[in-house]
Steps between C-alpha positions, in 0.01 A plus 500: 500500500408583133591311192732786389692513831887484479712424802761770577795499741380558858151366444379235741261214425253438780317159496191449712336161556174421317201540732322190368588203285385492139218263449481277179214570269320195361332540163270209417571352160198373302508126461415341167182304506545131550258427216706685249815326613332169451427564137853621436639173628637236262255265664230651283630255241419211734150637572430576132616167355344306783166657431535456122583128545205449735257658253647300208483176697133548583409577141693207351349268761152567364349243254416769237866559423612146411397240245407232751186675626598425860693692763869495420733343756592773748876438468468517121318835520755634758796383296369651175393830661846536666682413185293752299516784760875447545533472117681169530334261255542170684180294482361176640239470228488583128385863491341471151318175585396531865393859512225628269519842338359663813769339716763601245367858525537485879860380458561778249369760744724364777797522265423862404451614863789294625742627228410867463391531864842374616680735264296802614522412871873445481539835339288668766693348787832596341377862473378500858833360623675764294299781659643406839855558375702813459415721198793387285408140566136573414606648166716194415236246590192670362647633177388185322148513651393860514611840376757663729245764601223249587500268791127446531397415141426131571173512305681626196765234552236227511347623177840502331573143612161374385524689170846351426379149590190540285701611194746212528229243551294638215797470264558141622133425449506615140800279421353198673154545349654519152664161557222329697193611305565259206537212745213567746261734315422861577322470847716221647813644339428845657455338846816293460698803389370718784565240767854425381587871450396587854669192640822575316526864600419430857749213501229255614568201268137382502370363169169355391627250247395139548843354434631485865846578628638622161179653384665752264658210308238564228676829429862376528577604144298821500766772533255790505285355778794405712653847440178666606479299822873539570514876448189556714661290775821692484315835507313388809820383670681832448260722694357845465810703602712344227259622234500851657871518443479355150222735387603818676876483540587284197873501567660208686762713674220717643282218619459447873745247646211270564402486128862457394542205730175344372631528139851368556363208703178405320615475143821308566296251707255460208790440258681254726172310579418471129847373406504249783157361417596480133823312569365262766168414331621501138503119470248417772215308327267579795521877444654652185688210345253444217471870397680703235791722602283813457224365723756390755648851511166676537380259771830523686466878519136463606600266782763749610220760536242280671707426815497881557170401683257472203493123511382411145664202330491339155675183618456263793745629762486160668681357199784768510856403600597552862762767414233695309267472797772646733551806274119549479482489881766766528312729258174443690661582833636832365173606337421839347532863593389659828154663486402286198254214463781251528612303806827366630756689708512746207787582261563827694582298812711259295689784337574666838631173640723453192632851540568435871694182413702682235585780746611245759716309251663827387555591862290816484326625810198637309267349242519704185318452168499741203682760702237490768536370854226271628424576868614229749145455648370408145779246457415350839132497403575313176704241687225454752231448236714242313595314822145486629373383159755219488421401859124492428540293179730258684255452786200436275702264283610304808140471619384380153774242490346354815140505378534428128643191318660696210872552423666799673575683177133498397383611844759782503390607152134529609597698814717741311231542235243577768727738687595683181128509400605340167260208439736268316460142620650159446151363532490391868276780635162326441635183672614674817341403830269735690791613716720549189238708326453708812873564524508608131209743574700651785806520279316685223360747748831564669683510164264771373503739792806383702799667333330839461351492846830412658686772309244768576480397867874521533493838325228639728672370810832667426618717789816701555705338781556715805833326565728238335713229663867459444597284201651157521592283204391138445656243273335460158567201270 
């Protein structure tokens, strides 16, 4: 029977049984090496930061890096190394007084590697996850990281991230050196400017001033210095992909949805935080009550930026009103942008949750923002990250209430600050017990790598269901 055969009237079709059954042909598929899969796992963040903290702890433990001439207490070295590597800024000793310039240089190195290394690694993992998706999804996810025709240019991407970070930190250094040189001299002023510029951009919050909890109080009225630190902190909290859109696309309506959500979430939060701080602390003699209206306004805006995980302060947060502390905790928990040097659950996650709530209130089955629909798995991922973060903060706070004699609001503030890798403190961190300090160390580590690791792990583990069960409604509310 040929392919051109046409059946005509009178023709008969004769069927004969097959003499033997067809046998399946098995083609072995090459398996990906286990070693490669290991380095594509989000757990590389755990390995990397664990190793970085171990190296930093050993160095800071040595006598040559502190001013006492003796081995530093192990928990002090561990706490400081964790805080620096996780760019948090919480300390149990005065950084400028306890650590000599060599120790400060070790801390600065940990901040650089912890900040830029986290940003680069997060970008790499997002690209790797994207390469496992369909081609349209790859283009959407990687457009902010690589050119559409390049999926392997990670070296070029690293150089671009480092170059952008170097330019911003160099500009911040120039501004800070201009303001600090008359006060400290050329050599010490240059070191102070460099340390604070790197600390600000990487959202670390470490300072080497000898004044204690509100160490930047010397510069409370210096608008240019606070502006330099604040702008560097905001730049670090926005992330690399945001600047790609700003520098290449330049039009808001053509930005990626991710960048647009960052803009419409970040700047309103900064404005609201500044107004709240100004209103609540206007007459507080322990913070801004004695300053002029201009200084109050500048410092209020500065303290709206610092909870975005940078952690600097020009006032004693322990003297702030309780309602101000609550707002600061909310800002610390939200944090900065995904893939940036900032911590928290990230403004991207917060924006997706807000969009989901709005869609539910408006009785819409899909989450839509800027005429784009956010996939349901991403909405579920955002809810999972937020819920797990709240659960973790609650558990650590409960444990600290048992072990520490401080009021609950101060304990909760320290835990949220540690989880959001902020570094703001009400002053109780040095007085925590050994168990308390250990719990804060764990919180800083989890807060730094936890949200991204969870999100990437959920993204990598996504599988298409072979079947679905029948639906049944439950009562809500």
